[in-house]
C-alpha positions, 0 to 999 in steps of 0.5 A: 572901533570893533570890526564889523564882521562879528560872528558872536559875542560871549560873556563869561566870568565878567569878560566880554569877548567879540569874535570876528570872522577871521577868528580873532578875539577882542577883549572889552571891558565887561558891562554891568548886569542888564535889567529890563522892564516892559509895560503896555500902557492903554492909550485908547481914547476915554471920550468919543467921537474923536478925529482919526488921522490917515484920510484926505477927509476927516473921520470921526470915530465913535468907538474902539474896535480894539485897544490902543497902547503905548508899548514901553521897554526899558533897559538899564545897567549901572552905566546907562538906562534907555527906553523904547516906546511904540505907540498905536498912533498915525504920527506924533508931533515933536512937541508931544514927544518932547513933553512925554520925554521930559515927564518920563525923565523926571519920573525915572531918571532916564535921560530924555535923550535916551528915550525913543518914542515912535508911532506905528502909522496906523491910519485908524488912530486919534489925530494928534498931528494936523494933516489934510483935513484932520486937526489934533484933538487937544484933550487927547494930545495931553492925555497921550503925553501923560499916558506915555510918561506913565507907561515908561515909569511903570516899565522902569518900576518893573525892572528885573534882572534880564537877558537879551538877544537879537536876530533877523529873518526875511519875510518878503511876501507881505511887501510891495513897493507902491510907487510905479513908474509910468510907461515910456511917454506917459506922465501923471497929473499932480494936484497943483495943475502940473503934469510932470510926474513919472511915478504914480502911487497905488496905480490900481490893478492892471493899469495900462499906463504903468510899467513896474515898481520904481523901488525895492522892499526890505524883506527883513524882520528884525527881532529884539528879545528880552527875557528874565534870567531864567528864560521867561519872556518879558518883551519882544520888539520887532521891526518890519518895513510895511505901511499900515494894512487897513481894512477897518470897518466903520468909524472906529479906532484900531491898532491895525496889524501892529496891535494884532502882532503884539497880541498874537506874539504873547500866545506864540512865545507862551508867555503865560499869566505870570507877572509882569506881563509879556509885551509884544511890540511891532515898530515900523521900519522904512516903509514910506514907499511900501504897502501890502497891495500887489498891483501886479495882480489883475484883481486883488484878493477879497478880504473881510474887515480886519482879515488882512491885519490878521493875515499880515500879523500871523505871517510875520509871527511865523517868520519870527518863530523861525529865528526866535529859538536860535537867538543867543542871549546875554546877561550883560551888553553895552548900552549906548545912546546918541541923540542929535538935532539937525536943521533942514530946509522947508519947501515953503510955497511961493507967493504965486502958489499961495495966490492960486491956492486962495483963489481955488478955496474962494470958489467953493463953500464945500466942507469937507473939501472935495478933490485933491486940488482943493485939499492941497490948496488948503495944505498950501495955505497952512504950509505957507505959515511954516518957517524956512527951516525946521530942526529935526531930532535923530537918535541911535541906540546900541544894544550889544552889537545891534544898532537901532536908529530913528527917523521922524519921517515916513522914510523910503526903503532905499534909505533903510537899506543903505543905512543897514549896509553902511552901519558899523554894527553887524545888525541895524534897523531903523524905527521911522516916525520916531521922536517927531513927525516931519512928513515923507523923506523921498531921496533926491532922485525920487523927488525928481520922479514926483508922485504923491510922496513928493507933493508939497503939503504938511505931509511932505514939506522937507527940502529935496536935499533932506534925505542925504543929510538925514542918512549921513547923520544916522550913520554918524550917530551909529558910528558914535555908539559903535566906538 
């Protein structure tokens, strides 16, 4: 096991040296030279109108404000090949990801277990996961499978001798924990008729019933940069623990700030027009309880449609620029992947819960359903069909001394911070909503506080003890790839 206090990694004459904080050197077997390829595959719907995820009532988009992409990065040496894909999508169910993995593996030879596919969680993308009153568009779902696999294949075919480096920089200005704890003696109502919640999500500006945010934010922007051997930018993968921004005008699809970042990053690194094209990628970190709204203000800032997306993207790009020029690059690095499946409990509604939900639904003919009690009553009837346990896929990737771990959930910041702190690798970040979709993942203490992220629905159905099991498995996988 390599010591964790690593200051630098040096590759010279086929020898890999790791320098620890005490100045000691560890001699490791050299890895074979790195190859890399990247491709931004267009996944904008071919037909409209189309259902859009992210709202309590369904929205039918009639066009596209900007193009959606599955941004694909392939890394390979003579021992290992892997792919990382970031899709402009709200959330992608495991069956779609598994099918895309299998198709891509058949095309490229990359093992399916070495492919990480994630969603950005933009709330203005086509529905491929049923939640609240949006149902999957089956034709688009099949289209998405094919396009993701093709994108990975095109990235694989464009591999060139490459070098790679990583770094991180803090940018806290765009992050605010959206869960606010009630003042002493106050509680909030949930959609099931109870009034025990001690936390309110998005409480509004100047709310006299709340005291302070209940959790932390992770200010770190993690950066993985890939270049050709002569220094031409090929791809840059960033990771930031921020929910979508929104501000979309009208019934259109949009990639949100994730797409803005990718577009502007190409200009920032002066990628030029030489082929293959540079691919910017922004993955979602652990943002299940974080958004871009500062509710400590008396009044929020006024923004035009799409303006805030640009503000956030540009802020992150300027932060990345501070560390980009300092990144140290390596022609050869260890590539390791571990993929695992664990079984987690499901909070299936009781017979009494189901009876109450059916009664509420029988008393209205309104469609779409109006009001949270009715929306959650429908969720209860659908969740009642779930099994008592589900299998969840987790994954860890090692690139040199960098660790990347996946979560198929909207994961809370405290989980991501704990994984970074306890990881055996010097730098680590989490890509959430990856390799499936299993709703919110509140830690047990957050479950006890209640609030939207804990309300039982297809958007939050895992057992209250799920987070410690997921966290433990993440760290176990990171330890395996670090050895």
